[in-house]
C-alpha positions in Angstrom: 383.6 72.7 93.5 380.3 71.2 94.6 379.2 74.6 95.9 380.0 76.4 92.7 378.1 73.7 90.8 375.0 74.2 93.0 375.3 78.0 92.5 375.6 77.7 88.8 372.5 75.4 88.6 370.5 77.9 90.7 371.4 80.8 88.5 370.5 78.8 85.5 367.0 78.1 86.9 366.4 81.7 87.8 367.4 82.9 84.3 365.1 80.3 82.8 362.2 81.6 84.9 362.9 85.2 84.0 362.9 84.4 80.3 359.7 82.4 80.7 357.9 85.3 82.3 359.1 87.7 79.7 357.8 85.4 77.0 354.4 85.2 78.7 354.3 89.0 78.9 355.1 89.3 75.2 352.5 86.8 74.3 349.9 88.6 76.4 350.8 91.9 74.8 350.6 90.4 71.4 347.2 89.0 72.1 346.0 92.4 73.3 347.2 94.2 70.2 345.7 91.6 68.0 342.1 92.1 69.2 339.9 93.5 66.4 338.9 97.1 66.5 335.2 97.6 67.2 333.2 98.5 64.1 331.6 101.9 64.5 327.8 102.0 64.4 326.4 103.0 61.0 325.3 106.6 60.8 321.5 106.9 60.9 320.2 108.7 57.9 317.1 110.8 58.4 314.5 111.9 55.8 314.3 115.6 56.3 312.3 116.3 53.2 309.1 114.3 53.7 306.6 116.1 55.9 305.8 114.5 59.2 302.1 115.5 59.8 301.2 115.8 63.5 297.9 116.8 65.1 297.5 117.6 68.8 294.6 118.5 71.0 294.8 121.8 72.8 295.1 121.5 76.6 297.0 119.1 78.8 297.3 116.4 76.2 299.1 118.8 73.9 301.3 120.6 76.5 304.2 118.3 75.8 304.3 119.3 72.1 304.6 123.0 72.7 308.4 123.2 72.6 308.6 121.0 69.5 306.1 123.3 67.8 308.3 126.2 68.7 311.4 124.5 67.5 309.8 123.5 64.2 308.6 127.0 63.6 312.1 128.3 64.2 313.7 125.7 61.8 315.5 124.1 64.8 313.8 120.6 64.7 315.5 117.6 63.0 312.5 116.7 60.9 310.1 118.5 58.5 307.2 118.7 61.0 303.8 120.0 60.0 302.0 120.3 63.4 298.4 121.5 63.8 296.5 122.1 67.1 292.9 121.0 67.2 290.1 121.7 69.7 287.9 118.8 68.7 289.1 115.2 69.3 286.9 113.9 66.4 289.0 115.9 64.0 292.1 114.1 65.2 290.6 110.6 65.1 289.2 111.3 61.6 292.6 112.3 60.4 294.2 109.1 61.7 291.5 107.0 60.2 291.8 108.6 56.7 295.6 108.8 56.9 296.0 112.6 56.6 298.0 112.7 59.8 301.0 110.5 60.7 301.3 111.2 64.5 298.7 112.4 66.9 298.3 113.3 70.6 294.9 112.4 72.0 293.1 110.8 74.9 294.1 107.2 75.6 290.6 105.8 75.1 290.3 107.6 71.8 293.5 105.9 70.7 292.0 102.5 71.4 288.8 103.4 69.6 290.8 104.3 66.4 292.8 101.1 66.7 289.6 99.1 66.7 287.9 101.1 64.0 290.9 100.7 61.6 291.7 97.1 62.6 295.1 97.9 63.9 296.2 100.8 61.7 297.6 102.9 64.6 300.2 102.1 67.3 300.8 103.6 70.7 304.2 105.5 70.8 304.1 107.1 74.3 302.0 108.1 77.2 302.1 111.8 77.9 299.6 112.4 80.7 298.6 110.5 83.7 295.5 111.5 85.8 294.4 115.1 85.5 290.9 114.9 87.2 289.9 116.4 90.5 286.6 116.5 92.4 285.7 120.1 93.2 282.8 121.6 95.3 281.5 125.1 95.6 282.0 125.0 99.4 278.3 124.3 100.2 278.9 120.6 100.3 281.6 118.9 102.4 283.2 115.9 100.6 286.1 114.0 102.2 285.4 110.6 100.8 283.2 108.8 98.3 280.7 108.0 101.1 280.0 111.8 101.3 278.8 111.7 97.7 275.7 109.6 98.5 272.6 111.5 97.4 274.7 114.0 95.3 274.6 114.9 91.6 278.1 115.2 90.3 278.6 117.0 87.0 281.4 115.5 84.8 282.6 116.0 81.2 281.4 113.2 78.8 283.5 110.2 77.8 286.8 109.5 79.7 286.2 111.7 82.8 282.7 110.1 83.3 283.9 106.5 82.9 286.9 107.1 85.2 284.7 108.6 87.9 282.1 105.9 87.4 284.7 103.2 88.1 285.9 105.0 91.2 282.4 105.3 92.5 281.7 101.6 92.0 285.0 100.6 93.6 284.1 102.7 96.6 280.7 101.0 97.0 278.5 103.5 95.3 275.9 102.5 92.7 275.8 105.1 89.9 272.3 106.1 89.1 271.1 105.2 92.6 273.6 106.4 95.3 275.1 109.1 93.1 274.1 110.7 89.8 276.7 111.6 87.2 275.3 114.4 85.0 276.8 115.2 81.6 274.8 118.3 81.0 278.1 120.1 80.5 279.7 117.6 78.1 282.8 119.7 77.3 285.3 120.5 80.0 285.3 124.2 79.1 281.6 124.4 79.5 281.7 122.7 82.8 284.5 125.0 84.0 282.4 128.0 83.1 279.4 126.6 85.1 281.6 125.8 88.1 283.2 129.2 88.1 279.7 130.8 88.0 278.5 128.7 90.9 275.9 126.9 88.9 276.9 123.5 90.1 277.8 122.3 93.6 279.9 119.2 92.8 281.9 118.5 89.7 284.8 116.5 88.2 287.1 118.9 86.4 290.4 118.3 84.6 293.4 120.6 84.8 294.0 123.2 83.6 290.2 123.9 83.7 290.3 123.6 87.4 292.9 126.3 87.8 290.9 128.6 85.5 287.7 128.0 87.5 289.4 128.7 90.8 290.7 132.0 89.4 287.1 133.0 88.9 285.5 131.6 92.1 287.5 131.8 95.3 284.9 129.6 97.1 285.8 126.5 95.2 287.3 123.6 97.1 289.4 120.8 95.6 287.9 117.9 97.6 289.7 114.9 96.0 292.6 114.2 93.7 291.1 111.4 91.6 294.5 110.1 90.6 295.3 109.4 94.2 291.9 107.8 94.6 292.5 105.6 91.5 295.8 104.4 92.9 294.0 103.1 96.0 291.8 100.7 94.1 293.7 100.0 90.8 297.3 99.2 89.9 299.4 102.3 90.8 300.2 104.5 87.9 297.7 102.9 85.6 295.5 106.0 85.3 296.8 107.3 82.0 294.7 109.8 80.1 296.8 111.2 77.3 299.1 109.6 74.7 300.7 109.9 71.3 300.0 107.4 68.5 301.5 106.8 65.0 300.0 105.3 61.9 301.4 101.8 61.7 302.2 102.2 58.0 304.2 105.4 58.6 306.1 103.7 61.5 307.0 100.7 59.3 308.2 103.0 56.5 310.0 105.6 58.6 311.5 103.9 61.7 314.4 106.3 62.0 312.1 109.3 61.8 309.8 107.8 64.4 312.8 107.3 66.7 314.0 110.9 66.1 310.5 112.2 66.8 310.4 110.3 70.1 313.7 111.8 71.0 312.7 115.3 70.3 309.2 114.9 71.8 310.8 113.6 75.0 313.0 116.7 75.2 309.9 118.9 74.5 308.1 117.3 77.5 311.2 117.7 79.7 311.2 121.4 78.8 307.9 121.8 80.8 309.8 121.3 84.0 311.8 124.5 83.4 311.1 128.1 84.4 307.4 128.6 84.7 307.2 132.0 82.9 309.2 130.7 80.0 307.2 127.5 79.7 303.9 129.4 79.9 305.1 131.8 77.1 306.0 128.8 74.8 302.7 127.0 75.5 300.8 130.1 74.6 302.8 131.0 71.5 302.5 127.4 70.2 298.7 127.6 70.3 298.4 124.6 72.6 296.7 126.7 75.2 295.5 130.3 75.0 296.5 131.3 78.5 300.2 130.5 79.1 300.3 131.8 82.7 297.3 129.5 83.6 298.9 126.5 81.9 302.2 127.1 83.8 300.3 127.4 87.1 298.4 124.2 86.4 301.3 122.1 85.2 302.3 120.7 88.6 298.8 119.1 88.9 298.7 117.9 85.2 300.9 114.8 85.7 302.5 115.3 82.3 304.8 112.3 81.6 306.9 110.6 78.9 306.6 106.8 79.1 307.5 104.5 76.3 308.3 100.8 75.8 307.3 98.1 78.2 306.4 100.5 81.0 304.0 102.2 78.6 302.5 98.9 77.6 302.0 97.7 81.2 300.3 101.0 82.3 298.0 101.2 79.2 297.0 97.6 79.3 295.9 97.9 83.0 293.9 101.1 82.1 292.2 99.6 79.1 291.3 96.5 81.0 289.5 98.6 83.6 287.8 100.8 81.0 286.7 97.6 79.1 285.1 96.3 82.3 283.5 99.6 83.1 282.3 100.8 79.7 283.5 98.7 76.8 282.3 101.2 74.2 284.6 103.8 75.6 287.7 101.9 74.1 286.0 100.7 71.0 284.4 97.5 72.3 287.6 95.4 72.4 291.0 95.5 74.1 293.7 96.1 71.5 296.2 93.3 70.7 300.0 93.4 71.3 300.5 95.0 67.9 298.9 98.2 69.3 302.2 98.9 71.2 305.1 100.3 69.4 308.1 99.2 71.4 310.7 100.3 68.8 
């Protein structure tokens, strides 16, 4: 009897444990099924009626807009874009100042100048071009380092290229005006390119795609230095940023969804440039961003086109503007822009 009693007690305990585990499982299942269903994100509504006026400069700064221009013309863009291509940066800055354009692609120093002139009426959306400058010689002068430039006259386009080259000379121990002369006789890149191709100057600073065009007309030209690589030796790496896209602050405040959509489509337009060279060249030419698509496609690998937004954009631009302020304050409008210059989204 005692054995049967022990067996009965043991069976009772096992049954109690099984029931307890089943109850726990049921409770856990009940808890899982009672969790609230996530609320779907609200659908973003876009204003597809209001024109989004955009101006871009022809050349490298505008390359990234080519596919978007093509898509807009074909009715395949999300927004009602009205995009014009300009050859004169002053037209773009004037349109930003008087409010006749909403978004613009232009040189980074020009963006800072407009910010200062308008007391913060524009914001930086994205960086689209890193360094595009190269030191080229006609082959009669051997240049392997900045030391080799002592006693030379170097021709450079006015504004940004000159200030960047001035900074590099100074960082490499050359006094501009004494050790080396920077000549702006050919103030526009296209004019300097023509002079270089014709063999009228011995040493010059040329941006792409002007360098590619000059080399096609003068086989004696030698690319002596990549100035982006030289910049990275003496400044924070990646801080040589020469092209950007800005937005009027008022437009950004009133149309945040449209600005976000533009950035999405613009990023895709820039990514398109990494595709088939022949197709890319054709789209660039058809968009009006550059007259010779084949030249643009050939130059693209050396154009350092990029799409940088957010905090990374802010860090690179802040470093660049600080250097330009120390080198030539007037080149950025006399002051370094405040934090409200940067559109983080």
